[in-house]
Structures are given as C-alpha cells and as structure tokens.
C-alpha positions as CSV (number, residue, x, y, z in Angstrom):
1,X,11.8,12.2,-32.4
2,X,13.3,10.3,-29.4
3,X,15.2,13.5,-28.3
4,X,11.9,15.5,-28.4
5,X,10.2,12.9,-26.2
6,X,13.0,12.9,-23.7
7,X,13.2,16.7,-23.7
8,X,9.4,17.0,-23.1
9,X,9.5,14.4,-20.3
10,X,12.4,16.3,-18.6
11,X,10.6,19.6,-18.8
12,X,7.5,18.1,-17.3
13,X,9.4,16.6,-14.4
14,X,11.3,19.8,-13.8
15,X,8.1,21.9,-13.8
16,X,6.5,19.6,-11.3
17,X,9.5,19.7,-9.0
18,X,9.7,23.5,-9.3
19,X,6.0,23.7,-8.3
20,X,6.5,21.5,-5.3
21,X,9.6,23.4,-4.1
22,X,8.0,26.8,-4.4
23,X,5.8,28.6,-1.8
24,X,2.7,26.8,-3.0
25,X,4.4,23.4,-2.4
26,X,4.5,23.8,1.4
27,X,2.2,21.7,3.4
28,X,1.2,21.5,7.1
29,X,0.8,18.3,9.1
30,X,0.3,17.3,12.6
31,X,2.3,14.4,14.1
32,X,3.0,13.1,17.5
33,X,6.1,14.3,19.4
34,X,8.6,11.5,20.0
35,X,11.8,11.2,22.1
36,X,12.6,11.2,25.8
37,X,14.1,14.7,25.9
38,X,17.6,13.3,26.7
39,X,20.7,14.2,24.9
40,X,20.8,11.0,22.8
41,X,17.0,11.0,22.2
42,X,15.8,14.6,21.9
43,X,12.1,15.5,21.7
44,X,11.2,16.0,18.0
45,X,8.2,15.6,15.6
46,X,7.8,12.1,14.3
47,X,8.1,11.2,10.6
48,X,9.6,14.4,9.1
49,X,13.3,13.4,9.4
50,X,12.5,10.0,8.0
51,X,10.8,11.8,5.0
52,X,14.0,13.8,4.4
53,X,12.1,17.1,3.8
54,X,13.0,20.5,5.1
55,X,10.7,21.5,8.0
56,X,9.8,23.8,10.8
57,X,7.5,23.0,13.7
58,X,5.6,24.3,16.6
59,X,4.6,22.3,19.7
60,X,0.9,22.0,20.6
61,X,-0.4,23.4,23.9
62,X,-0.3,19.9,25.5
63,X,3.2,19.2,24.3
64,X,2.2,15.9,22.7
65,X,1.7,17.0,19.1
66,X,3.8,19.0,16.6
67,X,2.4,21.3,14.0
68,X,4.9,20.9,11.1
69,X,5.4,22.9,8.0
70,X,7.2,20.8,5.3
71,X,8.7,22.0,2.1
72,X,9.1,19.0,-0.2
73,X,11.6,19.7,-2.9
74,X,10.5,17.0,-5.4
75,X,7.9,14.4,-6.1
76,X,9.9,11.6,-4.4
77,X,9.8,13.5,-1.1
78,X,6.1,14.1,-1.4
79,X,5.5,10.3,-2.0
80,X,7.7,9.4,1.0
81,X,5.9,11.8,3.2
82,X,2.5,10.6,2.1
83,X,3.5,6.9,2.8
84,X,4.8,7.8,6.3
85,X,1.6,9.7,7.2
86,X,-0.6,6.8,6.0
87,X,1.3,4.5,8.4
88,X,0.9,6.7,11.5
89,X,-2.8,6.9,12.6
90,X,-2.1,10.0,14.7
91,X,-0.6,12.0,11.8
92,X,-2.7,14.2,9.5
93,X,-1.5,15.9,6.4
94,X,-3.1,19.2,5.2
95,X,-2.6,20.2,1.6
96,X,-3.8,23.4,0.0
97,X,-5.3,21.6,-3.0
98,X,-7.3,19.3,-0.8
99,X,-8.2,21.2,2.5
100,X,-9.8,24.6,2.9
101,X,-7.8,27.2,4.8
102,X,-10.6,27.7,7.3
103,X,-10.7,24.0,8.2
104,X,-7.0,23.7,8.6
105,X,-6.8,26.8,10.8
106,X,-9.6,25.6,13.0
107,X,-8.0,22.1,13.4
108,X,-4.6,23.7,14.3
109,X,-6.1,26.2,16.7
110,X,-7.7,23.3,18.5
111,X,-4.2,22.0,19.1
112,X,-2.5,25.4,19.7
113,X,-4.9,28.2,20.7
114,X,-2.6,31.0,19.5
115,X,-1.5,29.2,16.3
116,X,-0.5,31.6,13.6
117,X,0.7,30.2,10.3
118,X,2.7,33.4,9.6
119,X,5.1,32.4,12.4
120,X,6.6,29.7,10.2
121,X,8.2,32.4,8.1
122,X,10.3,33.7,11.0
123,X,12.3,31.1,13.0
124,X,11.6,31.3,16.7
125,X,11.0,29.0,19.6
126,X,9.8,25.5,18.5
127,X,11.2,25.8,15.0
128,X,13.9,23.6,13.4
129,X,17.2,25.4,12.9
130,X,20.1,24.2,10.8
131,X,22.7,22.2,12.6
132,X,26.0,24.0,13.2
133,X,28.7,23.2,10.7
134,X,31.5,20.8,11.7
135,X,34.9,21.8,10.4
136,X,37.3,18.9,10.6
137,X,40.7,19.5,12.2
138,X,43.7,19.4,9.9
C-alpha cells in the first residue's frame, strides 16, 4: 500500500515536471534591463538568472526593458520565478493558461514594434547564448 502511494506521488510529480519543461511550459515576461554595460557588469535582463531558468531575450525599442522567454524545467523553478516577479513592480509574467495570445502580443508590440514570438526559436541578436566551455589545463 505504501509503495503504491509513493509510486503514484512520483508519477504525479514527474508528469507535472514534464509538462512544465515541454513547449507548453514556456512563458514570456517583461523585466527591466540591469547592468552598466561594462565588462564586470554587463547589461542583462533582471530576475531570470536569479530564478535559474533557461531563457532567451529581446531588448525593447527603448533599451530599458527585456522581453524574455523562459523555459522552467520543474515546479520549483516556476515558484522561484513567480516569487521574483511579484517582488519587482516593473516585471510582468505572461502565461498561456492565464493570458490571451492577443493581449500578450499587443503588450509586447507596445515595447518592441517588430516583436515576433517566432524569433525566440532561432537564436539571434539579443538572445542568450550558452557560455563557452572552459577546459582546465593539465
């Protein structure tokens, strides 16, 4: 009986995490740009690194806001992201299950007139790229 309950709980958590990490688990948010632009303090979107989620971003037309696509891999990352967004009054989180696509596109086009959500699927200017690997010397 106990084994059955543990197994059912594990399957439930795994299915929730798989749903979040899939294509339907991506979310868009707008956050302020932070950083001075210097080597030790590059310009970057606020919050997303602290949340620990994979992300890509585009910079708004005025350069003050980032339009960010995040891909939380599990429920803990979603909760962290939600908490960070609630603490930043200039941040707004858009989720497919809560916001209509038309409203989201209109809000994002107000920030970036040529915004196209399809551009997040192909890395280009203004998107996060993986850091180069560092190979230690022997």
